[in-house]
C-alpha positions in Angstrom: 39.2 -8.8 -8.3 36.8 -11.1 -6.5 37.3 -14.8 -6.0 33.8 -15.6 -7.4 33.6 -17.0 -10.9 32.7 -14.3 -13.5 29.4 -15.9 -14.3 28.2 -15.5 -10.7 29.2 -11.8 -10.3 25.9 -10.2 -11.7 22.6 -10.7 -9.9 20.1 -10.0 -12.7 20.2 -10.1 -16.5 17.8 -9.6 -19.4 15.9 -12.7 -20.3 16.8 -12.7 -24.0 20.4 -12.1 -23.2 20.5 -14.9 -20.7 18.9 -17.4 -23.2 21.5 -16.4 -25.8 24.4 -16.6 -23.3 23.2 -20.1 -22.2 23.2 -21.1 -25.9 19.5 -22.1 -26.1 19.1 -19.8 -29.2 21.6 -19.1 -31.9 21.1 -15.4 -31.9 19.9 -12.9 -29.4 17.3 -11.7 -31.9 15.8 -15.1 -32.1 15.7 -15.4 -28.3 14.0 -11.9 -28.3 11.4 -13.1 -30.8 10.5 -16.2 -28.8 10.0 -14.1 -25.7 8.0 -11.4 -27.5 5.8 -14.1 -29.0 4.9 -15.3 -25.4 6.6 -18.7 -25.7 8.7 -18.3 -22.6 7.6 -18.7 -19.0 9.5 -17.5 -16.0 8.4 -19.2 -12.7 5.1 -20.4 -14.5 4.2 -16.8 -15.6 4.2 -15.9 -19.3 6.6 -13.2 -20.2 6.3 -11.1 -23.3 9.1 -8.6 -22.7 12.6 -9.5 -23.8 14.0 -7.1 -21.2 12.4 -9.0 -18.3 15.0 -9.5 -15.6 16.0 -13.0 -14.5 18.1 -14.1 -11.6 19.6 -17.3 -10.2 16.9 -19.6 -8.9 14.3 -18.7 -11.6 12.7 -21.6 -13.5 12.3 -21.1 -17.3 10.0 -23.1 -19.5 10.3 -22.6 -23.3 10.2 -24.5 -26.6 13.4 -25.6 -28.3 13.2 -27.6 -31.4 10.4 -30.2 -31.0 10.6 -30.4 -27.2 9.7 -28.2 -24.2 12.7 -27.3 -22.0 12.5 -26.6 -18.3 15.7 -25.1 -16.8 16.6 -23.5 -13.4 19.0 -20.6 -13.7 22.2 -21.3 -11.7 24.2 -18.3 -12.7 24.3 -15.2 -14.9 26.9 -15.0 -17.7 28.8 -12.0 -18.8 29.6 -13.4 -22.3 28.5 -16.1 -24.7 31.3 -18.5 -24.1 31.8 -22.1 -25.2 29.2 -24.8 -24.6 30.8 -26.2 -21.4 30.8 -22.8 -19.9 27.2 -22.1 -20.9 26.1 -25.4 -19.3 27.2 -24.1 -15.9 24.6 -21.4 -16.1 21.6 -23.7 -15.7 20.3 -27.0 -14.3 18.2 -28.9 -16.8 14.9 -30.0 -15.3 13.4 -31.3 -18.5 12.0 -34.8 -18.2 13.9 -37.3 -20.4 12.1 -38.3 -23.5 10.5 -41.7 -23.6 11.9 -43.8 -26.3 9.2 -44.5 -28.8 9.5 -48.0 -30.4 10.2 -47.6 -34.1 8.3 -49.6 -36.7 9.9 -53.0 -37.2 12.4 -53.1 -40.1 11.7 -55.1 -43.2 12.2 -58.8 -42.3 12.6 -60.1 -45.8 15.9 -60.8 -47.3 15.4 -58.6 -50.4 15.3 -60.0 -53.9 15.1 -63.8 -54.1 18.1 -65.6 -55.4 18.0 -67.7 -58.6 17.7 -70.8 -56.5 14.8 -69.3 -54.5 13.0 -68.2 -57.8 13.3 -71.8 -59.1 11.7 -73.1 -56.0 8.9 -70.6 -56.3 8.3 -71.6 -59.9 8.3 -75.3 -59.0 5.7 -74.6 -56.2 3.5 -72.7 -58.7 3.7 -75.5 -61.3 2.9 -78.1 -58.7 -0.1 -76.0 -57.6 -1.3 -75.8 -61.1 -0.9 -79.6 -61.7 -2.8 -80.5 -58.5 -6.0 -78.7 -59.4 -8.8 -81.0 -60.2 -10.2 -80.9 -63.8 
């Protein structure tokens, strides 16, 4: 048995299989569909074959959810293990998302209290009495 970790033993792996092992897609079939649709780039080149071989050092660009992910392959996995193990297979190069300021929340206090309603009514009555006739 070698002293190298098991995820560093292989030198090449299918692209769809690597995306699935690294837990970027829930199923290998979904990873395969994304590659076949031409949504994945390897070293800035579009790839349309799920069987395309990838190796450590390759840079992948692909959509995930509502963001574009850029990752560098650090290792090749031999199984789809837990998330901490999968995170050792790549280095995330994706730029952090800028926080978009959200719209300000409603500044009012909600429904006026009975006291506030009385004050509003008094202000309205005063306004009506002050009008010239």
